[in-house]
All heavy atoms as a GROMACS GRO file, in nm:
protein
  588
    1MET      N    1   1.868   9.162  -3.271
    1MET     CA    2   1.860   9.030  -3.330
    1MET      C    3   1.933   8.933  -3.240
    1MET      O    4   2.040   8.963  -3.190
    1MET     CB    5   1.923   9.030  -3.469
    1MET     CG    6   1.935   8.894  -3.530
    1MET     SD    7   2.023   8.904  -3.687
    1MET     CE    8   1.937   8.781  -3.776
    2GLN      N    9   1.874   8.818  -3.223
    2GLN     CA   10   1.938   8.716  -3.142
    2GLN      C   11   1.937   8.585  -3.220
    2GLN      O   12   1.837   8.547  -3.279
    2GLN     CB   13   1.866   8.696  -3.010
    2GLN     CG   14   1.937   8.597  -2.920
    2GLN     CD   15   1.882   8.601  -2.779
    2GLN    OE1   16   1.805   8.689  -2.745
    2GLN    NE2   17   1.926   8.508  -2.699
    3ILE      N   18   2.052   8.522  -3.223
    3ILE     CA   19   2.064   8.392  -3.288
    3ILE      C   20   2.114   8.294  -3.183
    3ILE      O   21   2.214   8.320  -3.117
    3ILE     CB   22   2.162   8.395  -3.405
    3ILE    CG1   23   2.118   8.494  -3.512
    3ILE    CG2   24   2.179   8.257  -3.467
    3ILE    CD1   25   2.215   8.510  -3.628
    4ASP      N   26   2.043   8.184  -3.168
    4ASP     CA   27   2.089   8.079  -3.078
    4ASP      C   28   2.073   7.945  -3.149
    4ASP      O   29   2.029   7.938  -3.262
    4ASP     CB   30   2.011   8.082  -2.946
    4ASP     CG   31   1.861   8.071  -2.965
    4ASP    OD1   32   1.816   8.024  -3.071
    4ASP    OD2   33   1.788   8.108  -2.873
    5ARG      N   34   2.115   7.840  -3.082
    5ARG     CA   35   2.109   7.707  -3.144
    5ARG      C   36   1.967   7.668  -3.185
    5ARG      O   37   1.946   7.609  -3.290
    5ARG     CB   38   2.166   7.603  -3.049
    5ARG     CG   39   2.312   7.617  -3.025
    5ARG     CD   40   2.391   7.568  -3.142
    5ARG     NE   41   2.524   7.627  -3.138
    5ARG     CZ   42   2.601   7.642  -3.241
    5ARG    NH1   43   2.562   7.604  -3.359
    5ARG    NH2   44   2.719   7.696  -3.229
    6LYS      N   45   1.870   7.704  -3.102
    6LYS     CA   46   1.730   7.671  -3.134
    6LYS      C   47   1.686   7.742  -3.262
    6LYS      O   48   1.619   7.683  -3.347
    6LYS     CB   49   1.640   7.708  -3.017
    6LYS     CG   50   1.498   7.661  -3.033
    6LYS     CD   51   1.417   7.688  -2.908
    6LYS     CE   52   1.275   7.636  -2.928
    6LYS     NZ   53   1.194   7.650  -2.810
    7ALA      N   54   1.725   7.868  -3.277
    7ALA     CA   55   1.692   7.942  -3.399
    7ALA      C   56   1.759   7.879  -3.521
    7ALA      O   57   1.697   7.869  -3.627
    7ALA     CB   58   1.734   8.088  -3.385
    8LEU      N   59   1.884   7.835  -3.504
    8LEU     CA   60   1.953   7.771  -3.615
    8LEU      C   61   1.886   7.640  -3.654
    8LEU      O   62   1.873   7.609  -3.773
    8LEU     CB   63   2.100   7.744  -3.580
    8LEU     CG   64   2.189   7.867  -3.570
    8LEU    CD1   65   2.332   7.826  -3.539
    8LEU    CD2   66   2.185   7.949  -3.697
    9GLU      N   67   1.844   7.563  -3.556
    9GLU     CA   68   1.773   7.439  -3.584
    9GLU      C   69   1.644   7.467  -3.660
    9GLU      O   70   1.606   7.393  -3.751
    9GLU     CB   71   1.744   7.363  -3.455
    9GLU     CG   72   1.868   7.305  -3.391
    9GLU     CD   73   1.843   7.250  -3.251
    9GLU    OE1   74   1.725   7.233  -3.211
    9GLU    OE2   75   1.942   7.224  -3.182
   10GLY      N   76   1.579   7.577  -3.625
   10GLY     CA   77   1.458   7.618  -3.697
   10GLY      C   78   1.489   7.651  -3.842
   10GLY      O   79   1.414   7.614  -3.932
   11LEU      N   80   1.599   7.723  -3.865
   11LEU     CA   81   1.638   7.754  -4.003
   11LEU      C   82   1.667   7.627  -4.082
   11LEU      O   83   1.627   7.613  -4.196
   11LEU     CB   84   1.762   7.844  -4.005
   11LEU     CG   85   1.742   7.990  -3.968
   11LEU    CD1   86   1.876   8.061  -3.962
   11LEU    CD2   87   1.650   8.058  -4.068
   12LEU      N   88   1.739   7.535  -4.017
   12LEU     CA   89   1.775   7.412  -4.086
   12LEU      C   90   1.655   7.323  -4.115
   12LEU      O   91   1.660   7.239  -4.205
   12LEU     CB   92   1.880   7.335  -4.005
   12LEU     CG   93   2.016   7.404  -3.995
   12LEU    CD1   94   2.105   7.332  -3.895
   12LEU    CD2   95   2.083   7.413  -4.131
   13SER      N   96   1.547   7.341  -4.041
   13SER     CA   97   1.427   7.259  -4.063
   13SER      C   98   1.342   7.313  -4.179
   13SER      O   99   1.252   7.243  -4.226
   13SER     CB  100   1.342   7.253  -3.936
   13SER     OG  101   1.279   7.377  -3.910
   14LEU      N  102   1.372   7.433  -4.227
   14LEU     CA  103   1.297   7.491  -4.339
   14LEU      C  104   1.333   7.418  -4.468
   14LEU      O  105   1.445   7.368  -4.484
   14LEU     CB  106   1.331   7.639  -4.355
   14LEU     CG  107   1.296   7.731  -4.239
   14LEU    CD1  108   1.352   7.870  -4.264
   14LEU    CD2  109   1.147   7.735  -4.215
   15ASN      N  110   1.239   7.417  -4.562
   15ASN     CA  111   1.274   7.362  -4.693
   15ASN      C  112   1.361   7.465  -4.767
   15ASN      O  113   1.377   7.579  -4.722
   15ASN     CB  114   1.150   7.320  -4.773
   15ASN     CG  115   1.061   7.435  -4.813
   15ASN    OD1  116   1.107   7.542  -4.852
   15ASN    ND2  117   0.931   7.415  -4.805
   16ASP      N  118   1.419   7.424  -4.878
   16ASP     CA  119   1.514   7.510  -4.949
   16ASP      C  120   1.453   7.644  -4.990
   16ASP      O  121   1.515   7.748  -4.977
   16ASP     CB  122   1.568   7.438  -5.073
   16ASP     CG  123   1.662   7.324  -5.039
   16ASP    OD1  124   1.695   7.306  -4.920
   16ASP    OD2  125   1.701   7.251  -5.132
   17ARG      N  126   1.331   7.642  -5.038
   17ARG     CA  127   1.266   7.766  -5.082
   17ARG      C  128   1.246   7.860  -4.966
   17ARG      O  129   1.272   7.981  -4.975
   17ARG     CB  130   1.132   7.734  -5.150
   17ARG     CG  131   1.061   7.856  -5.207
   17ARG     CD  132   0.924   7.821  -5.265
   17ARG     NE  133   0.833   7.763  -5.167
   17ARG     CZ  134   0.767   7.833  -5.073
   17ARG    NH1  135   0.782   7.964  -5.066
   17ARG    NH2  136   0.684   7.774  -4.990
   18GLN      N  137   1.201   7.807  -4.852
   18GLN     CA  138   1.180   7.890  -4.733
   18GLN      C  139   1.312   7.948  -4.683
   18GLN      O  140   1.319   8.067  -4.646
   18GLN     CB  141   1.115   7.808  -4.622
   18GLN     CG  142   0.972   7.765  -4.652
   18GLN     CD  143   0.922   7.662  -4.554
   18GLN    OE1  144   0.995   7.573  -4.511
   18GLN    NE2  145   0.795   7.674  -4.517
   19LEU      N  146   1.416   7.866  -4.681
   19LEU     CA  147   1.547   7.914  -4.636
   19LEU      C  148   1.599   8.024  -4.728
   19LEU      O  149   1.651   8.126  -4.681
   19LEU     CB  150   1.646   7.798  -4.627
   19LEU     CG  151   1.786   7.832  -4.575
   19LEU    CD1  152   1.779   7.898  -4.437
   19LEU    CD2  153   1.872   7.706  -4.570
   20MET      N  154   1.581   8.008  -4.858
   20MET     CA  155   1.624   8.112  -4.952
   20MET      C  156   1.547   8.242  -4.929
   20MET      O  157   1.605   8.351  -4.938
   20MET     CB  158   1.605   8.064  -5.096
   20MET     CG  159   1.712   7.966  -5.139
   20MET     SD  160   1.693   7.908  -5.308
   20MET     CE  161   1.708   8.058  -5.400
   21MET      N  162   1.419   8.232  -4.898
   21MET     CA  163   1.339   8.351  -4.871
   21MET      C  164   1.392   8.425  -4.747
   21MET      O  165   1.402   8.548  -4.747
   21MET     CB  166   1.192   8.314  -4.853
   21MET     CG  167   1.124   8.275  -4.983
   21MET     SD  168   0.954   8.216  -4.965
   21MET     CE  169   0.878   8.344  -4.869
   22ILE      N  170   1.425   8.350  -4.642
   22ILE     CA  171   1.479   8.410  -4.520
   22ILE      C  172   1.613   8.478  -4.550
   22ILE      O  173   1.638   8.592  -4.508
   22ILE     CB  174   1.497   8.304  -4.410
   22ILE    CG1  175   1.364   8.246  -4.366
   22ILE    CG2  176   1.577   8.360  -4.292
   22ILE    CD1  177   1.276   8.341  -4.288
   23ILE      N  178   1.698   8.410  -4.623
   23ILE     CA  179   1.829   8.467  -4.657
   23ILE      C  180   1.813   8.594  -4.739
   23ILE      O  181   1.879   8.696  -4.712
   23ILE     CB  182   1.915   8.363  -4.732
   23ILE    CG1  183   1.952   8.248  -4.636
   23ILE    CG2  184   2.040   8.428  -4.791
   23ILE    CD1  185   2.009   8.127  -4.707
   24ASN      N  186   1.724   8.592  -4.836
   24ASN     CA  187   1.701   8.711  -4.917
   24ASN      C  188   1.646   8.827  -4.833
   24ASN      O  189   1.683   8.942  -4.853
   24ASN     CB  190   1.607   8.680  -5.034
   24ASN     CG  191   1.677   8.607  -5.145
   24ASN    OD1  192   1.794   8.632  -5.173
   24ASN    ND2  193   1.609   8.516  -5.209
   25ARG      N  194   1.557   8.796  -4.738
   25ARG     CA  195   1.502   8.901  -4.652
   25ARG      C  196   1.611   8.960  -4.564
   25ARG      O  197   1.620   9.082  -4.547
   25ARG     CB  198   1.387   8.848  -4.567
   25ARG     CG  199   1.317   8.962  -4.493
   25ARG     CD  200   1.203   8.917  -4.408
   25ARG     NE  201   1.261   8.861  -4.287
   25ARG     CZ  202   1.215   8.757  -4.220
   25ARG    NH1  203   1.107   8.694  -4.262
   25ARG    NH2  204   1.272   8.714  -4.112
   26LEU      N  205   1.696   8.874  -4.507
   26LEU     CA  206   1.807   8.924  -4.424
   26LEU      C  207   1.902   9.010  -4.506
   26LEU      O  208   1.949   9.113  -4.458
   26LEU     CB  209   1.882   8.808  -4.360
   26LEU     CG  210   1.810   8.735  -4.248
   26LEU    CD1  211   1.886   8.609  -4.209
   26LEU    CD2  212   1.790   8.826  -4.128
   27ALA      N  213   1.929   8.968  -4.628
   27ALA     CA  214   2.015   9.047  -4.715
   27ALA      C  215   1.954   9.184  -4.742
   27ALA      O  216   2.020   9.286  -4.732
   27ALA     CB  217   2.041   8.972  -4.845
   28ALA      N  218   1.826   9.185  -4.775
   28ALA     CA  219   1.757   9.312  -4.803
   28ALA      C  220   1.757   9.402  -4.679
   28ALA      O  221   1.781   9.523  -4.689
   28ALA     CB  222   1.615   9.286  -4.849
   29ASP      N  223   1.732   9.343  -4.562
   29ASP     CA  224   1.733   9.420  -4.437
   29ASP      C  225   1.871   9.476  -4.407
   29ASP      O  226   1.884   9.575  -4.335
   29ASP     CB  227   1.686   9.335  -4.320
   29ASP     CG  228   1.538   9.305  -4.322
   29ASP    OD1  229   1.466   9.365  -4.406
   29ASP    OD2  230   1.494   9.220  -4.242
   30SER      N  231   1.974   9.411  -4.460
   30SER     CA  232   2.112   9.456  -4.438
   30SER      C  233   2.157   9.557  -4.542
   30SER      O  234   2.272   9.600  -4.540
   30SER     CB  235   2.207   9.336  -4.441
   30SER     OG  236   2.177   9.248  -4.336
   31GLY      N  237   2.069   9.592  -4.634
   31GLY     CA  238   2.103   9.692  -4.734
   31GLY      C  239   2.153   9.635  -4.865
   31GLY      O  240   2.200   9.709  -4.951
   32ILE      N  241   2.145   9.504  -4.881
   32ILE     CA  242   2.187   9.442  -5.006
   32ILE      C  243   2.067   9.435  -5.098
   32ILE      O  244   1.961   9.387  -5.060
   32ILE     CB  245   2.243   9.300  -4.980
   32ILE    CG1  246   2.366   9.308  -4.889
   32ILE    CG2  247   2.275   9.230  -5.111
   32ILE    CD1  248   2.413   9.173  -4.838
   33ASN      N  249   2.084   9.482  -5.219
   33ASN     CA  250   1.977   9.481  -5.318
   33ASN      C  251   1.946   9.336  -5.355
   33ASN      O  252   2.034   9.268  -5.409
   33ASN     CB  253   2.018   9.560  -5.441
   33ASN     CG  254   1.911   9.565  -5.547
   33ASN    OD1  255   1.812   9.494  -5.542
   33ASN    ND2  256   1.932   9.652  -5.644
   34PRO      N  257   1.825   9.288  -5.329
   34PRO     CA  258   1.792   9.148  -5.360
   34PRO      C  259   1.813   9.112  -5.507
   34PRO      O  260   1.846   8.999  -5.539
   34PRO     CB  261   1.644   9.136  -5.322
   34PRO     CG  262   1.620   9.246  -5.228
   34PRO     CD  263   1.714   9.357  -5.265
   35ALA      N  264   1.796   9.209  -5.596
   35ALA     CA  265   1.818   9.183  -5.739
   35ALA      C  266   1.964   9.154  -5.769
   35ALA      O  267   1.996   9.084  -5.865
   35ALA     CB  268   1.770   9.301  -5.821
   36GLU      N  269   2.054   9.207  -5.686
   36GLU     CA  270   2.197   9.184  -5.705
   36GLU      C  271   2.248   9.067  -5.622
   36GLU      O  272   2.362   9.026  -5.636
   36GLU     CB  273   2.274   9.311  -5.668
   36GLU     CG  274   2.244   9.427  -5.759
   36GLU     CD  275   2.311   9.554  -5.714
   36GLU    OE1  276   2.386   9.552  -5.615
   36GLU    OE2  277   2.287   9.658  -5.778
   37PHE      N  278   2.166   9.015  -5.534
   37PHE     CA  279   2.204   8.906  -5.444
   37PHE      C  280   2.151   8.776  -5.504
   37PHE      O  281   2.045   8.727  -5.469
   37PHE     CB  282   2.146   8.930  -5.305
   37PHE     CG  283   2.195   8.833  -5.202
   37PHE    CD1  284   2.327   8.835  -5.162
   37PHE    CD2  285   2.109   8.742  -5.145
   37PHE    CE1  286   2.372   8.746  -5.065
   37PHE    CE2  287   2.153   8.653  -5.048
   37PHE     CZ  288   2.286   8.656  -5.008
   38ASN      N  289   2.224   8.725  -5.600
   38ASN     CA  290   2.180   8.608  -5.675
   38ASN      C  291   2.226   8.480  -5.606
   38ASN      O  292   2.335   8.431  -5.633
   38ASN     CB  293   2.233   8.612  -5.818
   38ASN     CG  294   2.179   8.729  -5.895
   38ASN    OD1  295   2.062   8.762  -5.882
   38ASN    ND2  296   2.263   8.794  -5.972
   39ILE      N  297   2.143   8.429  -5.518
   39ILE     CA  298   2.176   8.303  -5.452
   39ILE      C  299   2.128   8.190  -5.542
   39ILE      O  300   2.014   8.190  -5.590
   39ILE     CB  301   2.114   8.295  -5.312
   39ILE    CG1  302   2.161   8.170  -5.242
   39ILE    CG2  303   1.964   8.301  -5.315
   39ILE    CD1  304   2.127   8.168  -5.094
   40ASP      N  305   2.217   8.100  -5.568
   40ASP     CA  306   2.186   7.984  -5.652
   40ASP      C  307   2.128   7.874  -5.564
   40ASP      O  308   2.182   7.846  -5.457
   40ASP     CB  309   2.316   7.935  -5.718
   40ASP     CG  310   2.292   7.831  -5.824
   40ASP    OD1  311   2.207   7.741  -5.803
   40ASP    OD2  312   2.359   7.838  -5.928
   41PRO      N  313   2.020   7.812  -5.604
   41PRO     CA  314   1.962   7.704  -5.524
   41PRO      C  315   2.063   7.594  -5.491
   41PRO      O  316   2.052   7.529  -5.387
   41PRO     CB  317   1.850   7.650  -5.611
   41PRO     CG  318   1.810   7.766  -5.696
   41PRO     CD  319   1.937   7.842  -5.721
   42LYS      N  320   2.164   7.576  -5.577
   42LYS     CA  321   2.268   7.477  -5.548
   42LYS      C  322   2.352   7.517  -5.427
   42LYS      O  323   2.419   7.433  -5.367
   42LYS     CB  324   2.357   7.455  -5.670
   42LYS     CG  325   2.283   7.390  -5.787
   42LYS     CD  326   2.375   7.370  -5.905
   42LYS     CE  327   2.395   7.502  -5.974
   42LYS     NZ  328   2.471   7.498  -6.097
   43ASP      N  329   2.353   7.646  -5.392
   43ASP     CA  330   2.431   7.694  -5.278
   43ASP      C  331   2.367   7.661  -5.144
   43ASP      O  332   2.432   7.673  -5.040
   43ASP     CB  333   2.451   7.845  -5.288
   43ASP     CG  334   2.534   7.885  -5.408
   43ASP    OD1  335   2.619   7.805  -5.452
   43ASP    OD2  336   2.513   7.997  -5.458
   44ILE      N  337   2.243   7.619  -5.145
   44ILE     CA  338   2.171   7.592  -5.021
   44ILE      C  339   2.241   7.484  -4.938
   44ILE      O  340   2.248   7.494  -4.816
   44ILE     CB  341   2.024   7.555  -5.048
   44ILE    CG1  342   1.948   7.678  -5.099
   44ILE    CG2  343   1.955   7.498  -4.926
   44ILE    CD1  344   1.939   7.790  -4.998
   45VAL      N  345   2.296   7.382  -5.002
   45VAL     CA  346   2.366   7.276  -4.929
   45VAL      C  347   2.484   7.336  -4.853
   45VAL      O  348   2.505   7.306  -4.735
   45VAL     CB  349   2.414   7.163  -5.024
   45VAL    CG1  350   2.503   7.065  -4.952
   45VAL    CG2  351   2.295   7.092  -5.086
   46SER      N  352   2.559   7.424  -4.919
   46SER     CA  353   2.674   7.489  -4.853
   46SER      C  354   2.628   7.579  -4.739
   46SER      O  355   2.692   7.586  -4.635
   46SER     CB  356   2.754   7.572  -4.954
   46SER     OG  357   2.810   7.488  -5.051
   47ILE      N  358   2.518   7.648  -4.761
   47ILE     CA  359   2.464   7.736  -4.657
   47ILE      C  360   2.420   7.654  -4.537
   47ILE      O  361   2.448   7.689  -4.422
   47ILE     CB  362   2.350   7.822  -4.713
   47ILE    CG1  363   2.405   7.921  -4.816
   47ILE    CG2  364   2.274   7.893  -4.601
   47ILE    CD1  365   2.300   7.991  -4.898
   48ARG      N  366   2.352   7.543  -4.562
   48ARG     CA  367   2.310   7.456  -4.452
   48ARG      C  368   2.430   7.404  -4.374
   48ARG      O  369   2.428   7.398  -4.251
   48ARG     CB  370   2.227   7.339  -4.504
   48ARG     CG  371   2.088   7.378  -4.547
   48ARG     CD  372   2.006   7.256  -4.590
   48ARG     NE  373   1.878   7.296  -4.645
   48ARG     CZ  374   1.773   7.330  -4.573
   48ARG    NH1  375   1.780   7.328  -4.443
   48ARG    NH2  376   1.660   7.366  -4.632
   49THR      N  377   2.537   7.367  -4.444
   49THR     CA  378   2.658   7.319  -4.378
   49THR      C  379   2.720   7.429  -4.292
   49THR      O  380   2.759   7.405  -4.177
   49THR     CB  381   2.760   7.270  -4.482
   49THR    OG1  382   2.701   7.164  -4.557
   49THR    CG2  383   2.888   7.222  -4.416
   50ALA      N  384   2.725   7.550  -4.344
   50ALA     CA  385   2.782   7.662  -4.269
   50ALA      C  386   2.697   7.692  -4.145
   50ALA      O  387   2.751   7.717  -4.036
   50ALA     CB  388   2.792   7.785  -4.358
   51ILE      N  389   2.566   7.690  -4.161
   51ILE     CA  390   2.477   7.717  -4.048
   51ILE      C  391   2.496   7.612  -3.939
   51ILE      O  392   2.508   7.643  -3.821
   51ILE     CB  393   2.329   7.723  -4.093
   51ILE    CG1  394   2.304   7.848  -4.176
   51ILE    CG2  395   2.235   7.719  -3.973
   51ILE    CD1  396   2.168   7.850  -4.244
   52SER      N  397   2.501   7.486  -3.979
   52SER     CA  398   2.508   7.378  -3.881
   52SER      C  399   2.644   7.372  -3.810
   52SER      O  400   2.653   7.322  -3.699
   52SER     CB  401   2.476   7.244  -3.946
   52SER     OG  402   2.573   7.210  -4.041
   53SER      N  403   2.747   7.425  -3.873
   53SER     CA  404   2.880   7.418  -3.812
   53SER      C  405   2.924   7.548  -3.745
   53SER      O  406   3.036   7.556  -3.697
   53SER     CB  407   2.983   7.376  -3.917
   53SER     OG  408   2.994   7.475  -4.018
   54ALA      N  409   2.838   7.648  -3.741
   54ALA     CA  410   2.874   7.777  -3.680
   54ALA      C  411   2.894   7.763  -3.529
   54ALA      O  412   2.814   7.702  -3.460
   54ALA     CB  413   2.766   7.880  -3.710
   55SER      N  414   3.004   7.820  -3.482
   55SER     CA  415   3.032   7.820  -3.338
   55SER      C  416   2.957   7.936  -3.271
   55SER      O  417   2.906   8.025  -3.340
   55SER     CB  418   3.182   7.834  -3.314
   55SER     OG  419   3.225   7.965  -3.350
   56ASP      N  420   2.955   7.937  -3.140
   56ASP     CA  421   2.892   8.048  -3.068
   56ASP      C  422   2.961   8.180  -3.101
   56ASP      O  423   2.895   8.283  -3.115
   56ASP     CB  424   2.894   8.022  -2.918
   56ASP     CG  425   2.799   7.910  -2.877
   56ASP    OD1  426   2.708   7.876  -2.956
   56ASP    OD2  427   2.816   7.854  -2.767
   57ALA      N  428   3.094   8.177  -3.115
   57ALA     CA  429   3.168   8.298  -3.152
   57ALA      C  430   3.130   8.344  -3.293
   57ALA      O  431   3.116   8.465  -3.317
   57ALA     CB  432   3.318   8.273  -3.142
   58ASP      N  433   3.115   8.248  -3.385
   58ASP     CA  434   3.071   8.283  -3.521
   58ASP      C  435   2.934   8.350  -3.518
   58ASP      O  436   2.912   8.450  -3.586
   58ASP     CB  437   3.061   8.157  -3.608
   58ASP     CG  438   3.194   8.091  -3.636
   58ASP    OD1  439   3.298   8.159  -3.636
   58ASP    OD2  440   3.192   7.967  -3.658
   59LEU      N  441   2.844   8.293  -3.439
   59LEU     CA  442   2.709   8.350  -3.429
   59LEU      C  443   2.714   8.492  -3.376
   59LEU      O  444   2.644   8.580  -3.427
   59LEU     CB  445   2.622   8.263  -3.339
   59LEU     CG  446   2.595   8.121  -3.387
   59LEU    CD1  447   2.510   8.046  -3.284
   59LEU    CD2  448   2.531   8.119  -3.522
   60GLN      N  449   2.796   8.517  -3.276
   60GLN     CA  450   2.806   8.652  -3.220
   60GLN      C  451   2.862   8.750  -3.324
   60GLN      O  452   2.814   8.862  -3.336
   60GLN     CB  453   2.891   8.653  -3.094
   60GLN     CG  454   2.888   8.786  -3.022
   60GLN     CD  455   2.746   8.828  -2.984
   60GLN    OE1  456   2.673   8.751  -2.920
   60GLN    NE2  457   2.705   8.947  -3.023
   61ARG      N  458   2.962   8.707  -3.400
   61ARG     CA  459   3.016   8.794  -3.506
   61ARG      C  460   2.910   8.826  -3.610
   61ARG      O  461   2.900   8.939  -3.658
   61ARG     CB  462   3.137   8.727  -3.572
   61ARG     CG  463   3.269   8.758  -3.508
   61ARG     CD  464   3.388   8.716  -3.593
   61ARG     NE  465   3.385   8.575  -3.631
   61ARG     CZ  466   3.426   8.474  -3.553
   61ARG    NH1  467   3.472   8.500  -3.433
   61ARG    NH2  468   3.421   8.351  -3.597
   62ILE      N  469   2.831   8.726  -3.646
   62ILE     CA  470   2.725   8.748  -3.745
   62ILE      C  471   2.625   8.850  -3.694
   62ILE      O  472   2.586   8.943  -3.765
   62ILE     CB  473   2.655   8.614  -3.780
   62ILE    CG1  474   2.751   8.525  -3.857
   62ILE    CG2  475   2.527   8.638  -3.858
   62ILE    CD1  476   2.706   8.380  -3.867
   63VAL      N  477   2.583   8.834  -3.569
   63VAL     CA  478   2.488   8.928  -3.510
   63VAL      C  479   2.548   9.068  -3.506
   63VAL      O  480   2.483   9.166  -3.542
   63VAL     CB  481   2.445   8.881  -3.370
   63VAL    CG1  482   2.367   8.990  -3.297
   63VAL    CG2  483   2.362   8.754  -3.378
   64ASP      N  484   2.674   9.079  -3.463
   64ASP     CA  485   2.740   9.210  -3.455
   64ASP      C  486   2.747   9.276  -3.592
   64ASP      O  487   2.718   9.396  -3.605
   64ASP     CB  488   2.880   9.196  -3.397
   64ASP     CG  489   2.880   9.155  -3.250
   64ASP    OD1  490   2.774   9.163  -3.184
   64ASP    OD2  491   2.988   9.113  -3.202
   65GLN      N  492   2.783   9.199  -3.694
   65GLN     CA  493   2.792   9.256  -3.829
   65GLN      C  494   2.656   9.297  -3.882
   65GLN      O  495   2.641   9.403  -3.943
   65GLN     CB  496   2.857   9.155  -3.924
   65GLN     CG  497   3.004   9.134  -3.898
   65GLN     CD  498   3.063   9.023  -3.983
   65GLN    OE1  499   2.992   8.953  -4.056
   65GLN    NE2  500   3.193   9.006  -3.974
   66TYR      N  501   2.556   9.215  -3.857
   66TYR     CA  502   2.420   9.246  -3.902
   66TYR      C  503   2.370   9.373  -3.835
   66TYR      O  504   2.319   9.464  -3.902
   66TYR     CB  505   2.328   9.128  -3.871
   66TYR     CG  506   2.184   9.150  -3.911
   66TYR    CD1  507   2.144   9.135  -4.042
   66TYR    CD2  508   2.089   9.183  -3.816
   66TYR    CE1  509   2.012   9.154  -4.080
   66TYR    CE2  510   1.956   9.203  -3.853
   66TYR     CZ  511   1.919   9.188  -3.984
   66TYR     OH  512   1.788   9.208  -4.019
   67GLU      N  513   2.387   9.383  -3.703
   67GLU     CA  514   2.342   9.501  -3.631
   67GLU      C  515   2.418   9.626  -3.675
   67GLU      O  516   2.360   9.733  -3.688
   67GLU     CB  517   2.356   9.479  -3.480
   67GLU     CG  518   2.263   9.372  -3.425
   67GLU     CD  519   2.116   9.408  -3.437
   67GLU    OE1  520   2.080   9.526  -3.439
   67GLU    OE2  521   2.035   9.312  -3.444
   68SER      N  522   2.547   9.612  -3.698
   68SER     CA  523   2.627   9.725  -3.744
   68SER      C  524   2.579   9.774  -3.880
   68SER      O  525   2.567   9.894  -3.904
   68SER     CB  526   2.774   9.683  -3.752
   68SER     OG  527   2.854   9.786  -3.803
   69GLY      N  528   2.548   9.680  -3.969
   69GLY     CA  529   2.497   9.716  -4.101
   69GLY      C  530   2.362   9.785  -4.093
   69GLY      O  531   2.336   9.882  -4.164
   70LYS      N  532   2.275   9.737  -4.005
   70LYS     CA  533   2.144   9.800  -3.989
   70LYS      C  534   2.159   9.941  -3.933
   70LYS      O  535   2.088  10.032  -3.975
   70LYS     CB  536   2.055   9.715  -3.898
   70LYS     CG  537   1.998   9.594  -3.968
   70LYS     CD  538   1.894   9.527  -3.885
   70LYS     CE  539   1.768   9.608  -3.894
   70LYS     NZ  540   1.648   9.542  -3.846
   71ARG      N  541   2.250   9.958  -3.836
   71ARG     CA  542   2.270  10.093  -3.779
   71ARG      C  543   2.323  10.187  -3.886
   71ARG      O  544   2.280  10.301  -3.896
   71ARG     CB  545   2.366  10.085  -3.662
   71ARG     CG  546   2.304  10.040  -3.533
   71ARG     CD  547   2.396  10.064  -3.414
   71ARG     NE  548   2.521   9.994  -3.427
   71ARG     CZ  549   2.542   9.868  -3.391
   71ARG    NH1  550   2.445   9.795  -3.341
   71ARG    NH2  551   2.661   9.813  -3.404
   72ALA      N  552   2.418  10.140  -3.966
   72ALA     CA  553   2.475  10.225  -4.071
   72ALA      C  554   2.368  10.263  -4.174
   72ALA      O  555   2.363  10.375  -4.220
   72ALA     CB  556   2.592  10.154  -4.139
   73LYS      N  557   2.285  10.169  -4.208
   73LYS     CA  558   2.178  10.193  -4.306
   73LYS      C  559   2.073  10.287  -4.249
   73LYS      O  560   2.024  10.375  -4.320
   73LYS     CB  561   2.113  10.061  -4.344
   73LYS     CG  562   1.998  10.074  -4.441
   73LYS     CD  563   1.933   9.940  -4.468
   73LYS     CE  564   1.805   9.961  -4.546
   73LYS     NZ  565   1.723   9.840  -4.546
   74GLY      N  566   2.040  10.271  -4.121
   74GLY     CA  567   1.934  10.349  -4.060
   74GLY      C  568   1.979  10.475  -3.992
   74GLY      O  569   1.902  10.542  -3.928
   75GLY      N  570   2.106  10.508  -4.007
   75GLY     CA  571   2.153  10.632  -3.947
   75GLY      C  572   2.169  10.625  -3.797
   75GLY      O  573   2.151  10.723  -3.727
   76GLY      N  574   2.203  10.504  -3.745
   76GLY     CA  575   2.232  10.493  -3.603
   76GLY      C  576   2.114  10.457  -3.517
   76GLY      O  577   2.114  10.482  -3.398
   77ARG      N  578   2.009  10.404  -3.574
   77ARG     CA  579   1.892  10.364  -3.497
   77ARG      C  580   1.923  10.256  -3.399
   77ARG      O  581   1.988  10.166  -3.412
   77ARG     CB  582   1.781  10.313  -3.587
   77ARG     CG  583   1.714  10.425  -3.658
   77ARG     CD  584   1.596  10.370  -3.733
   77ARG     NE  585   1.596  10.434  -3.863
   77ARG     CZ  586   1.526  10.393  -3.964
   77ARG    NH1  587   1.453  10.286  -3.955
   77ARG    NH2  588   1.527  10.456  -4.077
   0.00000   0.00000   0.00000
């Protein structure tokens, strides 16, 4: 997985419903049960703020954590 500024701009250009769908898919891919991952539509503003203010180091940590979770879920794939 690669996240860069262009990808973040793409996420921020999505409407709220589309962004929630992406977040839910990422959560499910990370092993989080979507039924237990109750994102409130009111949280989208906070999520957009966090996405827009993420530093390059933050992005790298996110990628590392996501990849680590996928490896753990997939048995080291």
